[in-house]
Biopython code that builds the backbone (N, CA, C, O; Angstrom):
import numpy as np
from Bio.PDB.StructureBuilder import StructureBuilder

atoms = [
    (1, "MET", "N", (0.851, -1.173, 0.000)),
    (1, "MET", "CA", (0.000, 0.000, 0.000)),
    (1, "MET", "C", (0.900, 1.240, 0.000)),
    (1, "MET", "O", (1.862, 1.346, 0.760)),
    (2, "SER", "N", (0.552, 2.139, -0.860)),
    (2, "SER", "CA", (1.374, 3.331, -0.997)),
    (2, "SER", "C", (1.109, 4.339, 0.125)),
    (2, "SER", "O", (0.114, 4.269, 0.847)),
    (3, "PHE", "N", (2.032, 5.254, 0.229)),
    (3, "PHE", "CA", (1.906, 6.323, 1.221)),
    (3, "PHE", "C", (0.656, 7.164, 0.955)),
    (3, "PHE", "O", (-0.042, 7.568, 1.886)),
    (4, "VAL", "N", (0.386, 7.420, -0.315)),
    (4, "VAL", "CA", (-0.759, 8.268, -0.673)),
    (4, "VAL", "C", (-2.068, 7.609, -0.238)),
    (4, "VAL", "O", (-2.939, 8.268, 0.330)),
    (5, "ILE", "N", (-2.204, 6.320, -0.501)),
    (5, "ILE", "CA", (-3.433, 5.613, -0.124)),
    (5, "ILE", "C", (-3.571, 5.569, 1.388)),
    (5, "ILE", "O", (-4.658, 5.766, 1.931)),
    (6, "LYS", "N", (-2.471, 5.311, 2.054)),
    (6, "LYS", "CA", (-2.507, 5.278, 3.523)),
    (6, "LYS", "C", (-2.946, 6.637, 4.076)),
    (6, "LYS", "O", (-3.739, 6.705, 5.015)),
    (7, "ARG", "N", (-2.430, 7.700, 3.495)),
    (7, "ARG", "CA", (-2.788, 9.053, 3.938)),
    (7, "ARG", "C", (-4.269, 9.351, 3.667)),
    (7, "ARG", "O", (-4.945, 9.957, 4.498)),
    (8, "LEU", "N", (-4.760, 8.929, 2.516)),
    (8, "LEU", "CA", (-6.179, 9.127, 2.203)),
    (8, "LEU", "C", (-7.063, 8.393, 3.205)),
    (8, "LEU", "O", (-8.082, 8.925, 3.644)),
    (9, "GLU", "N", (-6.678, 7.188, 3.561)),
    (9, "GLU", "CA", (-7.454, 6.425, 4.545)),
    (9, "GLU", "C", (-7.444, 7.109, 5.912)),
    (9, "GLU", "O", (-8.460, 7.136, 6.607)),
    (10, "GLU", "N", (-6.299, 7.657, 6.291)),
    (10, "GLU", "CA", (-6.215, 8.376, 7.567)),
    (10, "GLU", "C", (-7.113, 9.607, 7.556)),
    (10, "GLU", "O", (-7.810, 9.886, 8.531)),
    (11, "MET", "N", (-7.092, 10.338, 6.451)),
    (11, "MET", "CA", (-7.922, 11.535, 6.343)),
    (11, "MET", "C", (-9.400, 11.167, 6.383)),
    (11, "MET", "O", (-10.197, 11.851, 7.026)),
    (12, "ARG", "N", (-9.766, 10.090, 5.698)),
    (12, "ARG", "CA", (-11.159, 9.625, 5.707)),
    (12, "ARG", "C", (-11.594, 9.277, 7.128)),
    (12, "ARG", "O", (-12.662, 9.691, 7.578)),
    (13, "ASP", "N", (-10.759, 8.516, 7.828)),
    (13, "ASP", "CA", (-11.099, 8.112, 9.194)),
    (13, "ASP", "C", (-11.275, 9.315, 10.114)),
    (13, "ASP", "O", (-12.177, 9.344, 10.951)),
    (14, "LYS", "N", (-10.408, 10.300, 9.948)),
    (14, "LYS", "CA", (-10.485, 11.495, 10.789)),
    (14, "LYS", "C", (-11.777, 12.271, 10.527)),
    (14, "LYS", "O", (-12.434, 12.726, 11.463)),
    (15, "GLU", "N", (-12.134, 12.419, 9.263)),
    (15, "GLU", "CA", (-13.366, 13.151, 8.939)),
    (15, "GLU", "C", (-14.612, 12.397, 9.395)),
    (15, "GLU", "O", (-15.570, 13.004, 9.874)),
    (16, "ILE", "N", (-14.596, 11.092, 9.247)),
    (16, "ILE", "CA", (-15.736, 10.289, 9.703)),
    (16, "ILE", "C", (-15.875, 10.383, 11.216)),
    (16, "ILE", "O", (-16.981, 10.521, 11.738)),
    (17, "GLU", "N", (-14.768, 10.309, 11.904)),
    (17, "GLU", "CA", (-14.805, 10.430, 13.366)),
    (17, "GLU", "C", (-15.389, 11.780, 13.785)),
    (17, "GLU", "O", (-16.187, 11.859, 14.719)),
    (18, "LYS", "N", (-14.986, 12.824, 13.092)),
    (18, "LYS", "CA", (-15.501, 14.161, 13.401)),
    (18, "LYS", "C", (-17.018, 14.230, 13.170)),
    (18, "LYS", "O", (-17.746, 14.794, 13.987)),
    (19, "SER", "N", (-17.482, 13.665, 12.075)),
    (19, "SER", "CA", (-18.921, 13.674, 11.792)),
    (19, "SER", "C", (-19.702, 12.848, 12.802)),
    (19, "SER", "O", (-20.789, 13.245, 13.222)),
    (20, "LEU", "N", (-19.159, 11.711, 13.192)),
    (20, "LEU", "CA", (-19.836, 10.887, 14.197)),
    (20, "LEU", "C", (-19.901, 11.600, 15.539)),
    (20, "LEU", "O", (-20.922, 11.544, 16.224)),
    (21, "ASN", "N", (-18.830, 12.261, 15.914)),
    (21, "ASN", "CA", (-18.842, 13.027, 17.164)),
    (21, "ASN", "C", (-19.898, 14.129, 17.105)),
    (21, "ASN", "O", (-20.613, 14.366, 18.079)),
    (22, "ASN", "N", (-19.990, 14.795, 15.963)),
    (22, "ASN", "CA", (-21.017, 15.825, 15.798)),
    (22, "ASN", "C", (-22.410, 15.225, 15.912)),
    (22, "ASN", "O", (-23.308, 15.824, 16.504)),
    (23, "TYR", "N", (-22.584, 14.044, 15.342)),
    (23, "TYR", "CA", (-23.892, 13.385, 15.430)),
    (23, "TYR", "C", (-24.241, 13.067, 16.883)),
    (23, "TYR", "O", (-25.358, 13.338, 17.326)),
    (24, "PHE", "N", (-23.304, 12.498, 17.621)),
    (24, "PHE", "CA", (-23.580, 12.121, 19.002)),
    (24, "PHE", "C", (-23.862, 13.342, 19.876)),
    (24, "PHE", "O", (-24.599, 13.248, 20.858)),
    (25, "GLU", "N", (-23.282, 14.478, 19.523)),
    (25, "GLU", "CA", (-23.542, 15.704, 20.278)),
    (25, "GLU", "C", (-24.904, 16.305, 19.938)),
    (25, "GLU", "O", (-25.609, 16.793, 20.821)),
    (26, "THR", "N", (-25.268, 16.268, 18.672)),
    (26, "THR", "CA", (-26.476, 16.975, 18.236)),
    (26, "THR", "C", (-27.651, 16.067, 17.892)),
    (26, "THR", "O", (-28.795, 16.521, 17.872)),
    (27, "LYS", "N", (-27.388, 14.808, 17.623)),
    (27, "LYS", "CA", (-28.405, 13.842, 17.163)),
    (27, "LYS", "C", (-29.051, 14.287, 15.851)),
    (27, "LYS", "O", (-30.184, 13.916, 15.544)),
    (28, "ASP", "N", (-28.318, 15.079, 15.095)),
    (28, "ASP", "CA", (-28.796, 15.558, 13.802)),
    (28, "ASP", "C", (-28.418, 14.538, 12.721)),
    (28, "ASP", "O", (-27.239, 14.251, 12.516)),
    (29, "ARG", "N", (-29.407, 14.007, 12.048)),
    (29, "ARG", "CA", (-29.203, 12.951, 11.047)),
    (29, "ARG", "C", (-28.290, 13.398, 9.904)),
    (29, "ARG", "O", (-27.670, 12.564, 9.244)),
    (30, "GLU", "N", (-28.208, 14.666, 9.677)),
    (30, "GLU", "CA", (-27.369, 15.197, 8.606)),
    (30, "GLU", "C", (-25.913, 14.742, 8.755)),
    (30, "GLU", "O", (-25.224, 14.521, 7.759)),
    (31, "HIS", "N", (-25.456, 14.607, 9.983)),
    (31, "HIS", "CA", (-24.075, 14.185, 10.212)),
    (31, "HIS", "C", (-23.860, 12.730, 9.800)),
    (31, "HIS", "O", (-22.760, 12.361, 9.387)),
    (32, "LEU", "N", (-24.884, 11.915, 9.908)),
    (32, "LEU", "CA", (-24.775, 10.531, 9.427)),
    (32, "LEU", "C", (-24.727, 10.497, 7.902)),
    (32, "LEU", "O", (-24.036, 9.667, 7.311)),
    (33, "ASP", "N", (-25.456, 11.395, 7.281)),
    (33, "ASP", "CA", (-25.380, 11.511, 5.823)),
    (33, "ASP", "C", (-23.984, 11.947, 5.400)),
    (33, "ASP", "O", (-23.477, 11.515, 4.364)),
    (34, "ASP", "N", (-23.369, 12.801, 6.203)),
    (34, "ASP", "CA", (-21.994, 13.223, 5.928)),
    (34, "ASP", "C", (-21.037, 12.040, 5.951)),
    (34, "ASP", "O", (-20.111, 11.975, 5.142)),
    (35, "VAL", "N", (-21.252, 11.109, 6.868)),
    (35, "VAL", "CA", (-20.382, 9.928, 6.949)),
    (35, "VAL", "C", (-20.442, 9.163, 5.629)),
    (35, "VAL", "O", (-19.413, 8.745, 5.098)),
    (36, "HIS", "N", (-21.625, 8.988, 5.118)),
    (36, "HIS", "CA", (-21.776, 8.280, 3.841)),
    (36, "HIS", "C", (-21.085, 9.051, 2.712)),
    (36, "HIS", "O", (-20.369, 8.464, 1.901)),
    (37, "ARG", "N", (-21.301, 10.344, 2.669)),
    (37, "ARG", "CA", (-20.695, 11.185, 1.631)),
    (37, "ARG", "C", (-19.174, 11.144, 1.703)),
    (37, "ARG", "O", (-18.507, 11.002, 0.678)),
    (38, "ILE", "N", (-18.623, 11.268, 2.908)),
    (38, "ILE", "CA", (-17.171, 11.235, 3.114)),
    (38, "ILE", "C", (-16.608, 9.889, 2.685)),
    (38, "ILE", "O", (-15.590, 9.824, 1.996)),
    (39, "ASN", "N", (-17.269, 8.828, 3.091)),
    (39, "ASN", "CA", (-16.794, 7.491, 2.758)),
    (39, "ASN", "C", (-16.771, 7.282, 1.244)),
    (39, "ASN", "O", (-15.800, 6.755, 0.702)),
    (40, "THR", "N", (-17.819, 7.687, 0.577)),
    (40, "THR", "CA", (-17.891, 7.544, -0.876)),
    (40, "THR", "C", (-16.806, 8.373, -1.555)),
    (40, "THR", "O", (-16.138, 7.897, -2.473)),
    (41, "TYR", "N", (-16.634, 9.592, -1.110)),
    (41, "TYR", "CA", (-15.630, 10.483, -1.691)),
    (41, "TYR", "C", (-14.223, 9.888, -1.578)),
    (41, "TYR", "O", (-13.492, 9.819, -2.566)),
    (42, "TYR", "N", (-13.855, 9.462, -0.379)),
    (42, "TYR", "CA", (-12.512, 8.926, -0.189)),
    (42, "TYR", "C", (-12.335, 7.561, -0.840)),
    (42, "TYR", "O", (-11.244, 7.248, -1.316)),
    (43, "ASP", "N", (-13.374, 6.749, -0.872)),
    (43, "ASP", "CA", (-13.280, 5.465, -1.576)),
    (43, "ASP", "C", (-12.978, 5.687, -3.053)),
    (43, "ASP", "O", (-12.166, 4.970, -3.640)),
    (44, "ASN", "N", (-13.627, 6.673, -3.648)),
    (44, "ASN", "CA", (-13.361, 6.982, -5.052)),
    (44, "ASN", "C", (-11.935, 7.481, -5.257)),
    (44, "ASN", "O", (-11.281, 7.101, -6.228)),
    (45, "LEU", "N", (-11.455, 8.314, -4.369)),
    (45, "LEU", "CA", (-10.073, 8.786, -4.474)),
    (45, "LEU", "C", (-9.080, 7.634, -4.357)),
    (45, "LEU", "O", (-8.100, 7.572, -5.099)),
    (46, "ILE", "N", (-9.336, 6.732, -3.430)),
    (46, "ILE", "CA", (-8.451, 5.585, -3.230)),
    (46, "ILE", "C", (-8.473, 4.682, -4.463)),
    (46, "ILE", "O", (-7.428, 4.189, -4.886)),
    (47, "LEU", "N", (-9.643, 4.463, -5.037)),
    (47, "LEU", "CA", (-9.730, 3.658, -6.257)),
    (47, "LEU", "C", (-8.965, 4.299, -7.409)),
    (47, "LEU", "O", (-8.246, 3.615, -8.137)),
    (48, "GLU", "N", (-9.117, 5.590, -7.574)),
    (48, "GLU", "CA", (-8.389, 6.296, -8.629)),
    (48, "GLU", "C", (-6.883, 6.198, -8.420)),
    (48, "GLU", "O", (-6.133, 5.962, -9.368)),
    (49, "GLN", "N", (-6.447, 6.378, -7.190)),
    (49, "GLN", "CA", (-5.022, 6.314, -6.890)),
    (49, "GLN", "C", (-4.480, 4.907, -7.143)),
    (49, "GLN", "O", (-3.392, 4.750, -7.699)),
    (50, "THR", "N", (-5.226, 3.900, -6.743)),
    (50, "THR", "CA", (-4.814, 2.516, -6.968)),
    (50, "THR", "C", (-4.707, 2.235, -8.461)),
    (50, "THR", "O", (-3.754, 1.597, -8.909)),
    (51, "PHE", "N", (-5.675, 2.705, -9.224)),
    (51, "PHE", "CA", (-5.650, 2.523, -10.672)),
    (51, "PHE", "C", (-4.412, 3.181, -11.272)),
    (51, "PHE", "O", (-3.723, 2.572, -12.090)),
    (52, "GLU", "N", (-4.129, 4.407, -10.876)),
    (52, "GLU", "CA", (-2.965, 5.120, -11.405)),
    (52, "GLU", "C", (-1.660, 4.420, -11.035)),
    (52, "GLU", "O", (-0.755, 4.307, -11.862)),
    (53, "GLU", "N", (-1.567, 3.956, -9.806)),
    (53, "GLU", "CA", (-0.350, 3.264, -9.376)),
    (53, "GLU", "C", (-0.156, 1.969, -10.158)),
    (53, "GLU", "O", (0.965, 1.639, -10.545)),
    (54, "ASN", "N", (-1.229, 1.241, -10.390)),
    (54, "ASN", "CA", (-1.136, -0.001, -11.159)),
    (54, "ASN", "C", (-0.800, 0.271, -12.616)),
    (54, "ASN", "O", (-0.057, -0.486, -13.241)),
    (55, "LYS", "N", (-1.345, 1.344, -13.152)),
    (55, "LYS", "CA", (-1.061, 1.715, -14.534)),
    (55, "LYS", "C", (0.423, 2.041, -14.693)),
    (55, "LYS", "O", (1.064, 1.589, -15.641)),
    (56, "VAL", "N", (0.960, 2.821, -13.771)),
    (56, "VAL", "CA", (2.379, 3.181, -13.816)),
    (56, "VAL", "C", (3.237, 1.935, -13.632)),
    (56, "VAL", "O", (4.241, 1.759, -14.323)),
    (57, "LYS", "N", (2.846, 1.083, -12.712)),
    (57, "LYS", "CA", (3.596, -0.143, -12.431)),
    (57, "LYS", "C", (3.623, -1.061, -13.657)),
    (57, "LYS", "O", (4.656, -1.656, -13.961)),
    (58, "ASN", "N", (2.512, -1.174, -14.347)),
    (58, "ASN", "CA", (2.429, -2.053, -15.515)),
    (58, "ASN", "C", (3.187, -1.511, -16.718)),
    (58, "ASN", "O", (3.634, -2.285, -17.565)),
    (59, "TYR", "N", (3.337, -0.202, -16.805)),
    (59, "TYR", "CA", (4.042, 0.393, -17.933)),
    (59, "TYR", "C", (5.514, 0.628, -17.651)),
    (59, "TYR", "O", (6.252, 1.066, -18.534)),
    (60, "SER", "N", (5.944, 0.347, -16.451)),
    (60, "SER", "CA", (7.357, 0.547, -16.100)),
    (60, "SER", "C", (8.197, -0.613, -16.558)),
    (60, "SER", "O", (9.410, -0.618, -16.349)),
]
sb = StructureBuilder()
sb.init_structure("model")
sb.init_model(0)
sb.init_chain("A")
sb.init_seg("    ")
for serial, (resi, resn, name, xyz) in enumerate(atoms, 1):
    if name == "N":
        sb.init_residue(resn, " ", resi, " ")
    sb.init_atom(name, np.array(xyz, "f"), 0.0, 1.0, " ", f" {name:<3s}", serial, name[0])
structure = sb.get_structure()
């Protein structure tokens, strides 16, 4: 696993934790929707990064 992917996962976890904490404080469902949005966003970034790394690896 590359440094970039590891960093993206750390950033995703941090943002999800922040949204969950906000939810537990306010009980506002919007924060749970944020968790889904954040997860989808970072999953897509990780997939793109993995694709690019594999593409570079295969052409090297």
